Every structure is written in C-alpha cells, then in structure tokens.
PDB file as gemmi writes it, atoms N, CA and C in Angstrom:
CRYST1    1.000    1.000    1.000  90.00  90.00  90.00 P 1                      
ATOM      1  N   MET A   1      95.893  64.536 -29.574  1.00  0.00           N  
ATOM      2  CA  MET A   1      96.740  63.780 -28.587  1.00  0.00           C  
ATOM      3  C   MET A   1      98.374  63.420 -29.480  1.00  0.00           C  
ATOM      4  N   SER A   2      99.245  63.416 -28.479  1.00  0.00           N  
ATOM      5  CA  SER A   2     100.742  63.772 -29.361  1.00  0.00           C  
ATOM      6  C   SER A   2     100.796  62.327 -29.458  1.00  0.00           C  
ATOM      7  N   GLU A   3     102.068  62.124 -30.249  1.00  0.00           N  
ATOM      8  CA  GLU A   3     102.456  60.495 -30.421  1.00  0.00           C  
ATOM      9  C   GLU A   3     103.709  60.305 -28.982  1.00  0.00           C  
ATOM     10  N   THR A   4     103.734  59.216 -28.996  1.00  0.00           N  
ATOM     11  CA  THR A   4     104.838  58.688 -28.160  1.00  0.00           C  
ATOM     12  C   THR A   4     105.851  58.318 -28.440  1.00  0.00           C  
ATOM     13  N   ARG A   5     107.165  58.073 -27.560  1.00  0.00           N  
ATOM     14  CA  ARG A   5     108.085  57.691 -27.750  1.00  0.00           C  
ATOM     15  C   ARG A   5     108.261  56.172 -29.084  1.00  0.00           C  
ATOM     16  N   GLU A   6     107.323  55.468 -28.827  1.00  0.00           N  
ATOM     17  CA  GLU A   6     107.004  54.201 -29.241  1.00  0.00           C  
ATOM     18  C   GLU A   6     106.715  54.661 -30.582  1.00  0.00           C  
ATOM     19  N   GLN A   7     105.734  55.364 -30.550  1.00  0.00           N  
ATOM     20  CA  GLN A   7     105.090  55.577 -32.274  1.00  0.00           C  
ATOM     21  C   GLN A   7     106.232  56.130 -32.933  1.00  0.00           C  
ATOM     22  N   HIS A   8     107.085  57.317 -32.345  1.00  0.00           N  
ATOM     23  CA  HIS A   8     108.357  58.006 -33.835  1.00  0.00           C  
ATOM     24  C   HIS A   8     109.130  56.320 -33.426  1.00  0.00           C  
ATOM     25  N   LEU A   9     109.303  56.028 -32.627  1.00  0.00           N  
ATOM     26  CA  LEU A   9     110.651  54.926 -32.980  1.00  0.00           C  
ATOM     27  C   LEU A   9     110.034  53.875 -34.242  1.00  0.00           C  
ATOM     28  N   ASP A  10     109.096  53.448 -34.203  1.00  0.00           N  
ATOM     29  CA  ASP A  10     108.640  52.805 -34.655  1.00  0.00           C  
ATOM     30  C   ASP A  10     107.985  53.385 -36.170  1.00  0.00           C  
ATOM     31  N   GLU A  11     108.070  54.775 -36.377  1.00  0.00           N  
ATOM     32  CA  GLU A  11     108.421  55.792 -38.384  1.00  0.00           C  
ATOM     33  C   GLU A  11     109.274  55.542 -37.995  1.00  0.00           C  
ATOM     34  N   LEU A  12     110.284  56.195 -37.277  1.00  0.00           N  
ATOM     35  CA  LEU A  12     112.142  56.216 -37.503  1.00  0.00           C  
ATOM     36  C   LEU A  12     112.565  54.495 -38.165  1.00  0.00           C  
ATOM     37  N   ARG A  13     111.936  53.555 -37.470  1.00  0.00           N  
ATOM     38  CA  ARG A  13     112.621  52.140 -38.157  1.00  0.00           C  
ATOM     39  C   ARG A  13     112.272  52.090 -39.184  1.00  0.00           C  
ATOM     40  N   GLU A  14     111.041  52.070 -39.958  1.00  0.00           N  
ATOM     41  CA  GLU A  14     110.139  51.761 -41.073  1.00  0.00           C  
ATOM     42  C   GLU A  14     111.721  52.570 -41.839  1.00  0.00           C  
ATOM     43  N   ILE A  15     111.719  53.906 -41.683  1.00  0.00           N  
ATOM     44  CA  ILE A  15     112.513  54.645 -42.428  1.00  0.00           C  
ATOM     45  C   ILE A  15     114.164  54.332 -42.756  1.00  0.00           C  
ATOM     46  N   VAL A  16     114.750  54.066 -41.537  1.00  0.00           N  
ATOM     47  CA  VAL A  16     115.621  53.374 -41.810  1.00  0.00           C  
ATOM     48  C   VAL A  16     115.433  51.829 -42.117  1.00  0.00           C  
ATOM     49  N   ALA A  17     115.047  51.407 -42.050  1.00  0.00           N  
ATOM     50  CA  ALA A  17     114.571  49.309 -42.933  1.00  0.00           C  
ATOM     51  C   ALA A  17     114.615  49.725 -44.203  1.00  0.00           C  
ATOM     52  N   GLU A  18     114.043  50.802 -44.458  1.00  0.00           N  
ATOM     53  CA  GLU A  18     113.308  51.049 -46.431  1.00  0.00           C  
ATOM     54  C   GLU A  18     114.831  51.185 -46.737  1.00  0.00           C  
ATOM     55  N   VAL A  19     115.636  52.150 -45.899  1.00  0.00           N  
ATOM     56  CA  VAL A  19     116.996  52.800 -46.522  1.00  0.00           C  
ATOM     57  C   VAL A  19     118.019  51.366 -46.761  1.00  0.00           C  
ATOM     58  N   LEU A  20     117.983  51.054 -45.790  1.00  0.00           N  
ATOM     59  CA  LEU A  20     118.712  49.790 -45.407  1.00  0.00           C  
ATOM     60  C   LEU A  20     118.637  48.515 -46.022  1.00  0.00           C  
ATOM     61  N   GLU A  21     117.513  48.836 -46.398  1.00  0.00           N  
ATOM     62  CA  GLU A  21     116.901  47.687 -47.272  1.00  0.00           C  
ATOM     63  C   GLU A  21     116.665  46.062 -46.585  1.00  0.00           C  
ATOM     64  N   VAL A  22     116.464  46.230 -45.083  1.00  0.00           N  
ATOM     65  CA  VAL A  22     115.929  45.296 -44.087  1.00  0.00           C  
ATOM     66  C   VAL A  22     115.068  45.153 -44.094  1.00  0.00           C  
ATOM     67  N   GLU A  23     114.069  44.263 -42.986  1.00  0.00           N  
ATOM     68  CA  GLU A  23     112.690  44.309 -42.837  1.00  0.00           C  
ATOM     69  C   GLU A  23     113.049  45.233 -41.337  1.00  0.00           C  
ATOM     70  N   PRO A  24     112.384  46.051 -41.090  1.00  0.00           N  
ATOM     71  CA  PRO A  24     111.699  46.943 -39.681  1.00  0.00           C  
ATOM     72  C   PRO A  24     112.441  45.836 -38.542  1.00  0.00           C  
ATOM     73  N   GLU A  25     112.087  44.520 -38.179  1.00  0.00           N  
ATOM     74  CA  GLU A  25     112.196  44.099 -37.378  1.00  0.00           C  
ATOM     75  C   GLU A  25     114.073  43.363 -36.845  1.00  0.00           C  
ATOM     76  N   GLU A  26     114.360  43.668 -38.133  1.00  0.00           N  
ATOM     77  CA  GLU A  26     116.089  43.759 -37.740  1.00  0.00           C  
ATOM     78  C   GLU A  26     116.746  44.407 -37.052  1.00  0.00           C  
ATOM     79  N   ILE A  27     115.809  45.589 -37.184  1.00  0.00           N  
ATOM     80  CA  ILE A  27     116.227  47.205 -36.716  1.00  0.00           C  
ATOM     81  C   ILE A  27     116.291  47.184 -35.237  1.00  0.00           C  
ATOM     82  N   THR A  28     117.104  46.919 -34.336  1.00  0.00           N  
ATOM     83  CA  THR A  28     117.255  47.490 -33.146  1.00  0.00           C  
ATOM     84  C   THR A  28     117.779  48.367 -32.748  1.00  0.00           C  
ATOM     85  N   GLU A  29     117.186  48.743 -31.219  1.00  0.00           N  
ATOM     86  CA  GLU A  29     117.319  50.619 -31.135  1.00  0.00           C  
ATOM     87  C   GLU A  29     119.104  50.537 -30.914  1.00  0.00           C  
ATOM     88  N   THR A  30     120.007  49.707 -30.415  1.00  0.00           N  
ATOM     89  CA  THR A  30     120.931  49.884 -30.243  1.00  0.00           C  
ATOM     90  C   THR A  30     122.257  49.146 -31.260  1.00  0.00           C  
ATOM     91  N   GLY A  31     121.398  48.404 -32.102  1.00  0.00           N  
ATOM     92  CA  GLY A  31     122.233  47.953 -33.320  1.00  0.00           C  
ATOM     93  C   GLY A  31     122.952  48.776 -34.356  1.00  0.00           C  
ATOM     94  N   SER A  32     123.936  48.953 -34.546  1.00  0.00           N  
ATOM     95  CA  SER A  32     125.034  49.537 -35.271  1.00  0.00           C  
ATOM     96  C   SER A  32     124.516  49.169 -36.622  1.00  0.00           C  
ATOM     97  N   PHE A  33     124.093  50.681 -37.261  1.00  0.00           N  
ATOM     98  CA  PHE A  33     123.518  50.704 -38.412  1.00  0.00           C  
ATOM     99  C   PHE A  33     124.869  49.730 -39.799  1.00  0.00           C  
ATOM    100  N   VAL A  34     126.110  50.556 -39.201  1.00  0.00           N  
ATOM    101  CA  VAL A  34     126.956  50.116 -39.903  1.00  0.00           C  
ATOM    102  C   VAL A  34     127.960  48.869 -39.620  1.00  0.00           C  
ATOM    103  N   GLU A  35     127.652  48.274 -39.011  1.00  0.00           N  
ATOM    104  CA  GLU A  35     128.303  46.677 -37.941  1.00  0.00           C  
ATOM    105  C   GLU A  35     127.098  45.928 -38.632  1.00  0.00           C  
ATOM    106  N   GLU A  36     125.730  45.836 -38.537  1.00  0.00           N  
ATOM    107  CA  GLU A  36     124.656  45.078 -38.148  1.00  0.00           C  
ATOM    108  C   GLU A  36     124.654  44.768 -40.255  1.00  0.00           C  
ATOM    109  N   HIS A  37     124.244  46.135 -40.625  1.00  0.00           N  
ATOM    110  CA  HIS A  37     123.438  46.353 -41.716  1.00  0.00           C  
ATOM    111  C   HIS A  37     124.271  46.966 -42.856  1.00  0.00           C  
ATOM    112  N   GLU A  38     125.677  46.941 -42.655  1.00  0.00           N  
ATOM    113  CA  GLU A  38     126.585  47.137 -43.629  1.00  0.00           C  
ATOM    114  C   GLU A  38     125.939  48.571 -44.526  1.00  0.00           C  
ATOM    115  N   ALA A  39     125.741  49.492 -43.728  1.00  0.00           N  
ATOM    116  CA  ALA A  39     125.398  51.080 -43.745  1.00  0.00           C  
ATOM    117  C   ALA A  39     126.327  51.792 -44.608  1.00  0.00           C  
ATOM    118  N   ASP A  40     126.467  52.245 -45.229  1.00  0.00           N  
ATOM    119  CA  ASP A  40     127.544  53.446 -45.503  1.00  0.00           C  
ATOM    120  C   ASP A  40     126.937  55.080 -45.553  1.00  0.00           C  
ATOM    121  N   SER A  41     128.323  55.781 -46.370  1.00  0.00           N  
ATOM    122  CA  SER A  41     127.989  56.885 -45.584  1.00  0.00           C  
ATOM    123  C   SER A  41     126.944  57.635 -47.160  1.00  0.00           C  
ATOM    124  N   LEU A  42     126.942  56.918 -47.793  1.00  0.00           N  
ATOM    125  CA  LEU A  42     125.232  57.465 -48.638  1.00  0.00           C  
ATOM    126  C   LEU A  42     123.914  57.191 -48.232  1.00  0.00           C  
ATOM    127  N   ARG A  43     124.092  55.719 -47.547  1.00  0.00           N  
ATOM    128  CA  ARG A  43     122.939  55.829 -47.390  1.00  0.00           C  
ATOM    129  C   ARG A  43     122.930  56.290 -45.919  1.00  0.00           C  
ATOM    130  N   ALA A  44     123.428  56.671 -44.808  1.00  0.00           N  
ATOM    131  CA  ALA A  44     123.133  57.962 -43.955  1.00  0.00           C  
ATOM    132  C   ALA A  44     122.852  58.499 -44.221  1.00  0.00           C  
ATOM    133  N   ILE A  45     123.082  59.630 -45.182  1.00  0.00           N  
ATOM    134  CA  ILE A  45     122.654  60.781 -45.961  1.00  0.00           C  
ATOM    135  C   ILE A  45     121.777  60.707 -46.168  1.00  0.00           C  
ATOM    136  N   GLU A  46     121.085  59.273 -47.136  1.00  0.00           N  
ATOM    137  CA  GLU A  46     119.355  59.311 -47.322  1.00  0.00           C  
ATOM    138  C   GLU A  46     118.885  59.228 -46.145  1.00  0.00           C  
ATOM    139  N   ILE A  47     118.983  58.510 -45.171  1.00  0.00           N  
ATOM    140  CA  ILE A  47     118.291  58.474 -43.792  1.00  0.00           C  
ATOM    141  C   ILE A  47     117.918  60.024 -43.526  1.00  0.00           C  
ATOM    142  N   LEU A  48     118.943  60.363 -43.282  1.00  0.00           N  
ATOM    143  CA  LEU A  48     118.838  61.887 -42.991  1.00  0.00           C  
ATOM    144  C   LEU A  48     117.904  62.831 -43.678  1.00  0.00           C  
ATOM    145  N   ALA A  49     117.959  62.138 -45.348  1.00  0.00           N  
ATOM    146  CA  ALA A  49     117.175  63.487 -45.905  1.00  0.00           C  
ATOM    147  C   ALA A  49     115.512  62.951 -45.786  1.00  0.00           C  
ATOM    148  N   ARG A  50     115.605  61.683 -45.521  1.00  0.00           N  
ATOM    149  CA  ARG A  50     114.048  61.156 -45.401  1.00  0.00           C  
ATOM    150  C   ARG A  50     113.760  61.487 -44.482  1.00  0.00           C  
ATOM    151  N   ILE A  51     114.174  61.754 -43.036  1.00  0.00           N  
ATOM    152  CA  ILE A  51     113.613  61.994 -41.730  1.00  0.00           C  
ATOM    153  C   ILE A  51     113.455  63.167 -42.133  1.00  0.00           C  
ATOM    154  N   GLU A  52     114.485  64.310 -42.602  1.00  0.00           N  
ATOM    155  CA  GLU A  52     113.741  65.610 -42.917  1.00  0.00           C  
ATOM    156  C   GLU A  52     113.029  66.092 -43.540  1.00  0.00           C  
ATOM    157  N   LYS A  53     112.232  65.456 -44.551  1.00  0.00           N  
ATOM    158  CA  LYS A  53     111.663  65.736 -45.623  1.00  0.00           C  
ATOM    159  C   LYS A  53     109.868  65.033 -44.881  1.00  0.00           C  
ATOM    160  N   LYS A  54     110.101  64.266 -44.088  1.00  0.00           N  
ATOM    161  CA  LYS A  54     109.114  63.597 -43.006  1.00  0.00           C  
ATOM    162  C   LYS A  54     108.315  64.377 -42.102  1.00  0.00           C  
ATOM    163  N   TYR A  55     109.487  64.681 -41.296  1.00  0.00           N  
ATOM    164  CA  TYR A  55     109.465  65.895 -40.043  1.00  0.00           C  
ATOM    165  C   TYR A  55     109.330  67.306 -40.068  1.00  0.00           C  
ATOM    166  N   LYS A  56     109.517  67.601 -41.304  1.00  0.00           N  
ATOM    167  CA  LYS A  56     109.872  69.462 -41.710  1.00  0.00           C  
ATOM    168  C   LYS A  56     110.795  69.787 -40.908  1.00  0.00           C  
ATOM    169  N   ILE A  57     112.166  68.697 -41.425  1.00  0.00           N  
ATOM    170  CA  ILE A  57     113.148  69.722 -39.470  1.00  0.00           C  
ATOM    171  C   ILE A  57     114.478  69.660 -40.514  1.00  0.00           C  
ATOM    172  N   ASP A  58     115.127  70.298 -40.098  1.00  0.00           N  
ATOM    173  CA  ASP A  58     116.286  70.664 -40.724  1.00  0.00           C  
ATOM    174  C   ASP A  58     117.832  70.061 -39.228  1.00  0.00           C  
ATOM    175  N   ILE A  59     118.310  68.645 -39.635  1.00  0.00           N  
ATOM    176  CA  ILE A  59     119.517  68.102 -38.848  1.00  0.00           C  
ATOM    177  C   ILE A  59     120.664  68.513 -39.556  1.00  0.00           C  
ATOM    178  N   PRO A  60     121.728  68.777 -38.636  1.00  0.00           N  
ATOM    179  CA  PRO A  60     122.942  69.502 -39.079  1.00  0.00           C  
ATOM    180  C   PRO A  60     123.465  68.167 -39.719  1.00  0.00           C  
ATOM    181  N   GLN A  61     124.312  68.047 -40.912  1.00  0.00           N  
ATOM    182  CA  GLN A  61     125.141  67.082 -41.017  1.00  0.00           C  
ATOM    183  C   GLN A  61     126.548  67.016 -39.905  1.00  0.00           C  
ATOM    184  N   SER A  62     126.599  67.533 -39.026  1.00  0.00           N  
ATOM    185  CA  SER A  62     128.049  67.433 -38.225  1.00  0.00           C  
ATOM    186  C   SER A  62     127.333  66.240 -37.275  1.00  0.00           C  
ATOM    187  N   GLU A  63     125.760  66.422 -37.143  1.00  0.00           N  
ATOM    188  CA  GLU A  63     124.888  64.769 -36.401  1.00  0.00           C  
ATOM    189  C   GLU A  63     125.060  63.834 -36.889  1.00  0.00           C  
ATOM    190  N   LEU A  64     125.130  63.465 -38.033  1.00  0.00           N  
ATOM    191  CA  LEU A  64     125.548  62.394 -38.644  1.00  0.00           C  
ATOM    192  C   LEU A  64     126.385  61.518 -38.149  1.00  0.00           C  
ATOM    193  N   PRO A  65     127.821  61.510 -37.614  1.00  0.00           N  
ATOM    194  CA  PRO A  65     128.409  60.664 -37.178  1.00  0.00           C  
ATOM    195  C   PRO A  65     127.511  59.674 -36.143  1.00  0.00           C  
ATOM    196  N   GLN A  66     126.719  61.151 -35.150  1.00  0.00           N  
ATOM    197  CA  GLN A  66     126.414  60.475 -34.221  1.00  0.00           C  
ATOM    198  C   GLN A  66     125.052  59.279 -34.366  1.00  0.00           C  
ATOM    199  N   MET A  67     124.289  59.579 -35.499  1.00  0.00           N  
ATOM    200  CA  MET A  67     123.519  58.494 -35.987  1.00  0.00           C  
ATOM    201  C   MET A  67     123.769  57.374 -36.213  1.00  0.00           C  
ATOM    202  N   GLU A  68     124.004  56.161 -34.939  1.00  0.00           N  
ATOM    203  CA  GLU A  68     124.780  55.297 -35.406  1.00  0.00           C  
ATOM    204  C   GLU A  68     123.534  54.061 -35.576  1.00  0.00           C  
ATOM    205  N   ASN A  69     122.959  54.428 -34.635  1.00  0.00           N  
ATOM    206  CA  ASN A  69     121.768  53.389 -34.671  1.00  0.00           C  
ATOM    207  C   ASN A  69     120.099  53.867 -33.962  1.00  0.00           C  
ATOM    208  N   LEU A  70     119.200  53.316 -34.371  1.00  0.00           N  
ATOM    209  CA  LEU A  70     118.202  53.739 -34.251  1.00  0.00           C  
ATOM    210  C   LEU A  70     117.709  54.818 -32.411  1.00  0.00           C  
ATOM    211  N   LYS A  71     117.996  53.981 -31.865  1.00  0.00           N  
ATOM    212  CA  LYS A  71     118.135  55.132 -30.126  1.00  0.00           C  
ATOM    213  C   LYS A  71     118.896  56.231 -30.657  1.00  0.00           C  
ATOM    214  N   ALA A  72     120.258  56.337 -31.325  1.00  0.00           N  
ATOM    215  CA  ALA A  72     120.773  57.587 -31.400  1.00  0.00           C  
ATOM    216  C   ALA A  72     120.176  58.653 -32.551  1.00  0.00           C  
ATOM    217  N   VAL A  73     119.412  57.904 -33.475  1.00  0.00           N  
ATOM    218  CA  VAL A  73     118.683  58.811 -34.807  1.00  0.00           C  
ATOM    219  C   VAL A  73     117.662  59.131 -33.989  1.00  0.00           C  
ATOM    220  N   TYR A  74     116.709  58.922 -32.879  1.00  0.00           N  
ATOM    221  CA  TYR A  74     116.078  59.111 -32.146  1.00  0.00           C  
ATOM    222  C   TYR A  74     116.306  60.364 -31.567  1.00  0.00           C  
ATOM    223  N   ASP A  75     117.061  60.102 -30.522  1.00  0.00           N  
ATOM    224  CA  ASP A  75     117.645  61.233 -29.986  1.00  0.00           C  
ATOM    225  C   ASP A  75     117.972  62.733 -31.024  1.00  0.00           C  
ATOM    226  N   VAL A  76     118.877  62.578 -31.672  1.00  0.00           N  
ATOM    227  CA  VAL A  76     118.989  63.695 -32.480  1.00  0.00           C  
ATOM    228  C   VAL A  76     117.706  63.679 -32.923  1.00  0.00           C  
ATOM    229  N   VAL A  77     116.706  63.151 -33.568  1.00  0.00           N  
ATOM    230  CA  VAL A  77     115.694  63.983 -34.106  1.00  0.00           C  
ATOM    231  C   VAL A  77     114.530  64.436 -33.082  1.00  0.00           C  
ATOM    232  N   ALA A  78     114.492  64.077 -32.474  1.00  0.00           N  
ATOM    233  CA  ALA A  78     113.290  64.392 -31.189  1.00  0.00           C  
ATOM    234  C   ALA A  78     113.959  66.215 -30.359  1.00  0.00           C  
ATOM    235  N   ALA A  79     115.620  66.065 -30.666  1.00  0.00           N  
ATOM    236  CA  ALA A  79     115.941  67.202 -30.294  1.00  0.00           C  
ATOM    237  C   ALA A  79     115.777  68.283 -30.972  1.00  0.00           C  
ATOM    238  N   GLN A  80     115.952  67.923 -32.447  1.00  0.00           N  
ATOM    239  CA  GLN A  80     115.244  68.973 -33.339  1.00  0.00           C  
ATOM    240  C   GLN A  80     114.185  69.105 -34.052  1.00  0.00           C  
ATOM    241  N   ALA A  81     113.424  68.367 -33.666  1.00  0.00           N  
ATOM    242  CA  ALA A  81     111.668  68.262 -34.128  1.00  0.00           C  
ATOM    243  C   ALA A  81     110.996  68.812 -32.658  1.00  0.00           C  
ATOM    244  N   GLY A  82     111.890  68.939 -31.308  1.00  0.00           N  
ATOM    245  CA  GLY A  82     111.211  69.521 -29.948  1.00  0.00           C  
ATOM    246  C   GLY A  82     110.131  68.322 -29.506  1.00  0.00           C  
ATOM    247  N   TRP A  83     110.274  67.265 -29.629  1.00  0.00           N  
ATOM    248  CA  TRP A  83     109.059  65.818 -29.156  1.00  0.00           C  
ATOM    249  C   TRP A  83     109.358  65.999 -27.430  1.00  0.00           C  
ATOM    250  N   GLN A  84     108.212  65.862 -27.176  1.00  0.00           N  
ATOM    251  CA  GLN A  84     108.846  65.802 -25.550  1.00  0.00           C  
ATOM    252  C   GLN A  84     107.572  64.687 -24.949  1.00  0.00           C  
ATOM    253  N   ASP A  85     108.161  63.483 -25.571  1.00  0.00           N  
ATOM    254  CA  ASP A  85     107.662  62.405 -25.122  1.00  0.00           C  
ATOM    255  C   ASP A  85     108.839  61.146 -24.548  1.00  0.00           C  
TER     256      ASP A  85                                                      
END                                                                             
C-alpha cells in the first residue's frame, strides 16, 4: 500500500517543524516559513537536506526559493520523488 498525500504532508510537516523549532501543529499548508516562523536561508537548506536524506532524492538548489510553505515543499518533493498520490 502506498503512502497517501496526507501521510507525506505529515512527514514533511514533522521535518519542517523540527528544523524551525516549532510544534508541527503550527505549520499550516500555506503559511510562509519566513513570515510566520522567521526561517532563514540556513534553515531552508537544512530542511532541504533532511528531506533529501529521508526520501533519498536530490532536489536542485534552484527549487529552494519556491519551497516557502508546506504545500510548496510537498509539490517539489512529490515531483522529485515521483509520488502519484
């Protein structure tokens, strides 16, 4: 059985929350990491690195500016990982 979009979102939310040092419930799908959680470029790179390691994928650094909220992170990761959910 393949993982669903919700499971993937929950996993990504956990990673982002851990890096940003907030509770997972504070991370909404469309909330800006920079505006709502004061994320900087180093934290963005840390999120990227953890996602790449967890899912064993390579995400081009050029995608980083688009990864500004959970939905955008999901979209980028789904495209790179070939998720069909």
